[in-house]
C-alpha positions as CSV (number, residue, x, y, z in Angstrom):
1,Q,110.7,117.0,189.9
2,V,111.9,114.9,187.0
3,Q,109.1,112.5,185.4
4,L,109.3,110.2,182.6
5,V,105.9,108.5,181.9
6,E,105.7,105.5,179.4
7,S,102.6,104.4,177.7
8,G,101.3,102.6,174.6
9,G,102.2,99.2,175.4
10,G,99.8,96.2,175.1
11,L,99.1,93.0,173.6
12,V,100.1,92.6,169.8
13,Q,100.4,89.5,167.4
14,P,103.4,88.9,165.7
15,G,104.0,91.2,162.7
16,G,102.2,93.9,164.3
17,S,103.0,97.3,165.3
18,L,102.9,99.6,168.4
19,R,103.9,103.0,169.1
20,L,105.3,103.8,172.6
21,F,105.0,107.3,174.1
22,C,107.5,108.7,176.7
23,A,106.0,112.0,178.4
24,T,108.4,114.1,180.4
25,S,108.4,117.1,182.9
26,G,110.6,118.7,185.4
27,F,113.5,119.2,182.9
28,T,114.5,120.8,180.0
29,F,113.8,118.1,177.5
30,S,115.2,119.5,174.3
31,S,118.7,119.7,176.0
32,Y,119.3,116.0,176.6
33,Y,119.8,112.7,175.1
34,M,117.0,110.1,175.5
35,G,116.9,106.5,175.1
36,W,114.6,103.5,175.1
37,F,115.5,100.4,176.8
38,R,113.9,97.0,177.6
39,Q,113.9,94.3,180.0
40,A,112.4,90.8,179.1
41,P,111.6,88.5,181.8
42,G,114.8,86.8,183.2
43,K,116.9,89.0,181.4
44,E,119.1,92.2,182.2
45,R,117.9,95.4,181.0
46,E,119.3,96.3,177.5
47,F,119.7,99.4,175.1
48,V,116.9,99.5,172.2
49,A,117.3,103.0,170.9
50,G,118.6,106.4,171.5
51,I,118.4,110.1,170.2
52,T,120.3,113.0,170.5
53,W,118.7,116.2,172.1
54,S,118.0,117.8,168.8
55,G,116.7,114.5,167.0
56,G,119.3,114.8,164.5
57,R,121.1,111.5,165.4
58,T,119.5,108.2,166.3
59,Y,120.9,104.9,167.5
60,Y,119.6,101.4,167.6
61,A,120.5,98.0,168.7
62,D,121.2,95.4,165.9
63,S,118.0,93.5,167.0
64,V,115.6,96.3,166.2
65,K,117.4,98.3,163.5
66,G,115.1,98.4,160.3
67,R,112.0,97.9,162.3
68,F,111.9,100.3,165.4
69,T,112.1,104.2,164.9
70,I,112.9,106.5,167.7
71,S,111.6,110.2,167.4
72,R,111.1,113.3,169.7
73,D,108.8,116.1,169.7
74,N,110.8,118.9,171.8
75,A,107.8,121.2,171.7
76,K,105.7,118.5,173.4
77,N,108.4,117.2,175.7
78,T,107.7,113.6,174.4
79,M,109.8,110.8,172.9
80,Y,108.2,108.0,170.7
81,L,109.2,104.6,169.7
82,Q,107.5,103.2,166.5
83,M,107.7,99.6,166.5
84,N,107.0,97.4,163.3
85,S,107.1,93.9,162.5
86,L,107.1,92.8,166.2
87,N,108.1,89.2,167.1
88,P,107.8,87.4,170.4
89,E,111.5,88.1,171.2
90,D,110.5,91.7,171.6
91,T,108.4,91.0,174.4
92,A,109.5,93.1,177.4
93,V,109.0,96.0,179.9
94,Y,110.0,99.1,177.8
95,Y,111.6,102.0,179.6
96,C,112.5,105.6,178.7
97,A,115.4,107.3,180.2
98,V,117.2,110.5,180.1
99,R,120.9,111.1,180.4
100,F,121.8,114.4,182.3
101,R,125.7,113.9,181.8
102,P,127.4,115.2,178.9
103,A,126.5,112.7,175.7
104,A,128.2,112.8,172.4
105,G,125.4,110.4,171.2
106,G,125.9,107.0,170.5
107,Y,125.1,103.7,172.6
108,Y,124.6,103.7,176.2
109,L,124.2,101.2,178.9
110,P,121.5,101.4,181.7
111,N,124.1,102.7,184.3
112,D,124.8,105.4,181.9
113,M,121.3,107.0,182.2
114,D,120.2,109.1,185.0
115,Y,116.5,109.0,185.4
116,W,114.0,106.4,184.4
117,G,110.3,105.9,183.9
118,K,108.4,103.0,185.5
119,G,107.8,101.3,182.1
120,T,105.2,99.8,179.8
121,L,104.8,96.2,179.2
122,V,104.7,95.1,175.4
123,T,103.8,91.6,174.8
124,V,103.9,89.8,171.4
125,S,102.0,86.8,171.3
126,S,99.4,85.0,169.1
C-alpha cells in the first residue's frame, strides 16, 4: 500500500536549519508530482513547496522562497526539504503528499493531493 513517512523535524533556534525527509513506498515514486505542506496550530494546511516527477521544476510558497529547497532522489524513493533561516512563523507540522492525478506542475491545494504522510513537527523557538 501507499506509504509516506516524514522525518527530520525537531526543535531549532531562529536562524537555524533543518532537513526534512519523506520516505515513500507502495507506488512508482519517480512518476508523480510530490509536495510539502504545513499546518500551524489554529491554521489551515498550506502549500510549502512542490516538485515535478523528474525534479526538473520546483515551486515554492512566497513565504519560504529563497530559504527552503525541495528536492527528490528517485533512486531512493525519497523527497527532501532543506529549510534554512528558520523563523518562529515556520513552526508547524510538515506533511509530504503525492498527487496521482495528472499534474502539469505548479502550486496545489491540499485537496489536490491524493495521499499524505502523518507529518513531522518543526518547532522554531529560542
